[in-house]
N, C-alpha and C positions, 0 to 999 in steps of 0.2 A: 363950466367945466367942473369936474370932481376929481378928487384925489384918488390915485391908484391904491388899492388895498393890497398889502402882502401878508400872507398868513404868518403869524408870529412863530418864530423858531424854524422857519422853512426857507429862509433866505440864503442862497448860495452866493456869497459876495465874491465877484471876480477878482483874481489876483492883481489886476491892473485897474485902479479906480477910474481910469479914463473910459472904461467901458460902461460907466453909469452916467446918467444925465439926459439931457434933451436929445431927441433924434434929429439930427441936422442932415437930412438927405439932400441929394442934388436938386430935387424938385420941390422941396417943402420942409417944414419944421413941425415937430410935435414936442410941446413942452413936457418936461418930466411930470408925471402925475396927472396929465390931462387924459380925458376919455373922449372918444369919438361922439360928437353930437349926432342926434337922429337926423335923417334926411340924406338924400342921394348926393347932394353937393358936398356935404361934410365927409361922407365916406370916400368920395372921389379924391378930395384933398388929402385925406389920410393915405390913400393908395399911392398918390403921387409922392408923398414923403417917404413911404416905405420902399418904393421901387428902387432896385439897385443890385442886391445880392443875387437874386435868381436870374435877372437879366444878364449880369456881368458873367457869371459862371457858365451860363448856357451859351452865350455868344463867344466867350473864350474857348469853348469846346469846338467851335468852327475855326480852328487855327490852321497852321501850315500843314499838319498831318491830314486834317479833314479836307482841305482843298485838294491834296493829292489823292486821297481815297475817293472822293466823290467825282473828281475829274477823271480818274481812271475808270470808274464804273460807267461814266457817260461816253468816254472815248472808245472803250473796248466792247461795250454791250448796248450802247444807245440808251433808250428810255426803258429798257426791259427790266431794269432793277429798281425803278422808281418805288415799287411796292415795298422795298426793304425800308424806306423812310418811315412808313407807318409802324414798323416794329420798334422804331426809335422812341416813340412817344411814352409807352409804359416804362422802358428802360431809363429814359431821361428823368421821368417824374419820380419813380419809386426811391431811388437812392438819395436824390437831392431833397425830397420831402422829409425823409427821416433826418438828414443832417441838420436841416433848418429847424426841425422840432428840437433836436438835441441842443443846438446853439441857443435858441430862445428860452428853453426851459432850464438848462443847466448853468448857462453862463461860463462854461468851461470848454476849452478847445478840444478838438478830436484827439490830438496826440496825447494830451493830458488825461483825458478820460480812459484811453487804452492803458496808460501807465498806471493810473489809480486802481482800475478795475481788474487788470490782467497781469500786473506785475512789470518789473523793470525789463525783463527780457523782451516782452512784446512792445513796451513802450520805446525802448531804445531801437529795436528793430524797425518799428514804424517810421521813426524820424530819420534814421540813418539811411534806410532804403528810399524814403521819400526825398531825402536830400540828393542822393546820387541820381535817382530817376529824373527829378526836376532839373537838375543841372543839365542832363543829357537832353531833356525835352526843350530847355531854353536854347540849346544849340540848334535844334530843328527849327525853332521860331526864327533864329537869325539866318539859318539857311534860307528860309522863306523870304526874309527881308532882302537878301542878296539876289535871289531870283527875280523878285519884283523890281528891285532897283536896276538890275542888269537889263530887264526888258525896257524900262523907262529911259534907259541911257544914262543913268546916274552912276558915278564912280563908286566902286565897291567899298573901299576903305572909308571915305568920309560918310557914306550912307550908313554903314554899320555903326561907326562912332556916334554920328548924330542920333540914330535910333536909340542906342544905348543911353545916351545922355538924357534924351527925352523920357525914356522909361524910368530912369532913376529920379530925375527932377519931379515928375508928376506926383510920385508918392512921397516926396521928402519935404513938403511944404509945411507939415504940421497942421494941416487943415483936411479933415475927412471929407468935408463937403467939396472942397476944390478938387480933391482926387476923383470923387465920384462923378462930379460934373464932367471931368475930362473923360472918364471911362464910359459914361453913358452917351457922350457925344460921339465917341468912337464906335459904341455899339450901333448908334443911328447910321453912322457912315457904312456899317456893314451891309445896309440895304442898297448900296451901290449895285449889288448883284441883281437887283430887280430891273433897272434900266438895261443892264447887260442882257438879261433874259429877254426883255422886250426887243432889243436890237437884233438878237440872234433869232427871235421868234421860232422856236421849235414847234412842229405841228401839234396843235392842241389835241387832236385825236390820238396821236402817239403817246403823248404825255398821259392822257387819261387812261389809255390802255395799259401803260406801264404801272400806273397807280393801282388800277382795279383788278388786273389779271396777273397774278403771281406766275412767274415762269423762271426757269433756269435755262437760258439760251446756250447753245454751243458756241464756243469761242476759242480764241488762240490757247493752245496747250490742253484742251479737253475740259473735263468737269472739275478737276481738282483746283486749278487756278480760280475758276468761277466761284467754287464754294468757299475758298479762302477770302475772296474778295467780299462776298456776302457777309462772312463772318467779320471781316475788317470793317465793313460799313456799320454794323451793329457795335463792334467792339470799340471803334474810335469814339463813340459817344460816352464812354465811361472810362475815366482815369482816376487813379487815387488822389491826385492833387485836387480834383474837384470837391472831394468830401472834406479835406482839410480846409480848403479855402472857403467854402460857403458857411461852414459852421463857425469858423473864427470871424468871418466878415459880418455874419449876422450879430455876433456878440459885439464886435467893434462898432456896429451901427446902433447898438443899444436897444435892439428889438427884443421885446418881452412876449410871453405867451398870449397877451391880449391881441397882439397884431399877427399871430400866425396865419390867420385866414387871408390877410392882406398880402403876407409874404408868399403864400401859396399862389395867389393871383399873379404876383410878380414872377413866380417861377413859370406859370403857364404863359405869360407874355414872352419870357425868354425862350421857352420851347417852340412857340409859334415862329419866332424870328429864326431860330435855328433850322426848323423844317423848311421854311421859305428859302433860306440861304442854301441849304443842301440841295433842295429841288432845283434852284436856279443853277447851281454849279453843275449838276448832273445834266440838266436840260441843254445848257449852252454848249457843253462838251459834246453831247449827242448830235446837236445840230451842226456844230462846226466840223465834225469828223465824219459824219455819215457819208458813206460812198466814196470816201477818199482813201488813198493808200496809207495814210497815217492811222486810220481806224485799227484798233487792236495793238497798236505800238506806242503805248503810253511811256513817256519819259519822265517829265516833272511838270509842275504847275506853270512854269515859263513856257513849256511846250504848248500848253492849253491856250495861253495868251496869244502865242504866235499863230496857232490855228484859228483862233477867233479873229484875229487881224486879217488873215487870208480869206476868211468867210464873210465877215461883216464889216471890215474896215478897222483902221487904226483906233478909233475912239472906243470900240468894244474891247479891244485888246488892253488899251490903257486903263480903262475903267476896272477891268478884271484884275489887272496888276495892282492898282490902287487898293482894291478891296482885299487883295492878298496882303498887301503891306499893312493895312489896317488890322486884319485879323491876326497877324503875327504880333503886332504891338499889344493888342488886348490879351492874347495868349500869354505873352511875356509878363504883363502886369499880374495876371492871376497866378501863374505858376510861381513867379518870385515871391509874391505875397504869401501863398500858401506855405511856402518853405519858411519864411521869416516868422510867420504866425506860430508854426509848429515848433520851431527851435525856441521861440520866446516862451511858449507854453511849458515846454519840458524843463527849460533852464531857469524859469521864473524871472525872465527879463521883462522889462516894460515893452509891451508890443501892441502899439495902437497908432493908427493913422491920425488920431487926435493929438498925438505928441509931436514935437519937432525933434530934430536930430539930437540936440543937446540932451534931451530927456529920455531917448530911446536909442542910444548909440548902438548897442548890439543888434537890435531889431533892424535898423537901417544898414549896419555893416553886412549882415547876412544877405539882405535884399540886394544891395549895390554890388556885393562881392560876387554873387551868382551871375548877375547881368554882365559885369565886367568879364568874368571868366568865360562865359558863353560867347561873347562877342570876340574875345581873343582867340578862342579855338577856331572859330570860323575864318579869322583873318590869317591863321598860320598856313603858309603855303604847303600844299600836299596833305592837308588834314583829311582823313578818311571820312568825309561827311556823309556819304551814302551808307557806310558801315555804322556810323553813329545813329543815323536814322532807324536802321534796322534793329539796332541794339535797344533803342527806346521802346520799339513795339514789342520786343521780346520781354524786357524787364517789366514793362507795364502789364503784360500778360501774366507773368509770374506773380506780381504783387496783387492783382485784382482779387483773387480768391480770399486772401487774408483780409483785405480792406472790406469786402462785402460781408464776410462772415462776422467780423467784429461789429460792423455796423448793425447787422440784424440782432446780434447778442445784446448790444447796448440798448436798442430800442425795445427790448423785452425785460430790461432790468428795472424793476419797480422801485428800487431805492433811488435811482437817479431820474426816472421819468414819472413816477407816481401815476397820476391819472392820465398821463400822456402816452403811456406804453402802447405798443401795437395791440390791436384787437385781433381776434382769431381770423377774420377774413383777410385783414391787412397782412397778417403773418403768412397765410396760405398763398396769396398772390406774390408777396415779396420773396418767399422762399422759392417759388417757381422761377422768378426773375434771377434771383441769385444763383440758382442752379444752372440756368442757361448761361449766365455770365461766366461761372466757373468752367462750364464745358467749352465755351469759346476760349477762355484763357488757355486751357490745356492744349486745344487745337493749334492755336497761334504760336504757343511755345514749341509744340512739336514740329510745326512747319518751319520754324527757324533752325531747329536742331537738325531736322532732316528735310532739306529743300526738295527732294524728290517725292514727297509724301503724295499718295494718290487718294482717289475718292473712296476706295475700299478701306484704307487705314482710317480715313476721317470718319467713316461710318462705324468702324470698330470702336473708335474713341467715343463717339456719341453714344453708342450702345453701352459701353463700360460705364460712362458717367450716368447714364439713365439707370442702370442697374444699382450703382452706388447710391443715386438719389432715392431710389425705391427702398433700399435697406434703411437709409437714414429716416425717411418718412415713416416706415413701419415701426422703427424703434421709438420715434417721437410719439406716434399714436398710441403705442402700447403703454409708454410711460404716462401719457395723459389719462388713460383709462384707469391706471393703478392709483393715481393721485386725484384727490378732489380738486376741481378747478375753482380757484378763488375769483369771484366776480370782480371786475374792475369798476371802482367807484369814480366816475367822471365829474362829480359835483365839485364846484369851486376850482376847476382846473385853470381858469384864466388867472388866478392869483397864486397858483402853486409854483414854487421854485425849488430846485435841488438844494439839499443842505450842503454846507461846505464839505469837501472831500475828507477832511479829518473826521468828520462825524459819520462817515459811511463805513459800514463793514465790508470786508472783502467778499465778493460773491461766492456762494458755495456752488461748485460745479459738480454736476452728476458724472457718473462713470462714463456715460456715453459722450458727453461733452469733453471730458478729459481725453478720451481716446481720440475723438475728432480733432481736438487741438494738437495732439501728438502727431497725428497723420499729417496735418496741415504743416506743422513745423518741418517734418521730414520732407514733404513735397517742396516747400519753399527752399530748403537747404540744397536738395538734389537738383532741382530745376535751376536754381541760381548758379550753382557751380557749373552745370552743363552749359548754360547760355554764355557764361563768361568764357569757358574753354572754347566754345564754338566761335565766339567773336575773336578771340585771340588767334585761333587757327586761320580764320578768314583774313585777319590783319597781316599775318605772316605769308599769306598767299597759297595756303594749302586748300 
């Protein structure tokens, strides 16, 4: 073994020294300073030690909301929307690849980077909105837990309390490795959807046709609900919490630039598990409800389990419910941790799973407090749980543009990423994906504000966003022609680390970027106010 070399004067020491040292993953250990020996066996052992961040963030994405979205697609439209799952692959990969790069190179959490590079307003905004959104998202995870427990015949209150205690205890042992082993075991349990798929045995020819032949079939309510569901399938794959979680988790696992290629492999493994799970959910719902009176009348994930029981027996329904329960617990892990990491970043608290409760009281207080509050809301009689679920979707749609835009800007900041900044091809592809995500965000927000939105209005929004994108692209190209492009020197990048934030200058923003950020701020303010007003009106029964 050889010692890892770090370029003098380029070390960005993390605020919490628990973020430095041996990599103690669930499936292996890499000693600090060790390098990977040549040979396939050594590389495989390194990969096993690195596996975790990408897998957990991806499987956490197949949470209660995903079960509902994919189940609704299968119940209402059969296998006809399977092709949308192929759209998920680039969307899943692009954003998460950028944040894992940011985490490994900078050693600084996502919230802290936004604060340092774009000022207090955006730093505070990102954390406060993330806190609110994650609290509501946690409520939806506990809603999923109550649905699964109800189907399995378990009492609601003890089930919610027990789940909350398990979620708190798993992350509070002071052992990063112990938490990751629990989380990866739960990720493995998510593959229970595979035997459910086998039991339901949807027709292979129908599944293949759904994957390979894109179509928009007529369904209940016309084209508008179908288009919104397609948007929802793509949109449910990206949530702001994922960006904050993976960047901080990569740092907490002590992954450095030398291991980025292994972390990318971990991410691809997670994507494969997500696509398999999503296809299984859509396929079993299609098989269970095809030709029945319940087709086109989706209610919730428990309704999917009951339909499976009627179609394929109690075992299929029970396995589906257990998979739903498992997904909600994984989602709760990741959402709670993303919030605790972000708050710890901004407030300079000790924030690491390597520390016990005594040495990171604030970190664990945020984590446990969110879990307890979400569980309590679900247990309050008469809580508007359906309204909260809709509010989560709307607020996530509002926040997505800012999260995506800041991510792209950070990955083009040479002071913080040096030789790891995005290249031209990466920027072109990523900008396209971000543009699509922003368009989906606007449509989903509009759909919540105006429930009667039709396909013509959706096409108008798409056209408007495309026109705005063309203007932004034109301005960027014109600016590039006027300025001499500085080539990116990629040499020595495995040893390059971001300097401490205090040594970095504030980025100089062009007039175009300042204007764009001003427009973004106005959009966020107006959309947030409108969504809150709409939710209050719905709560009051208007």
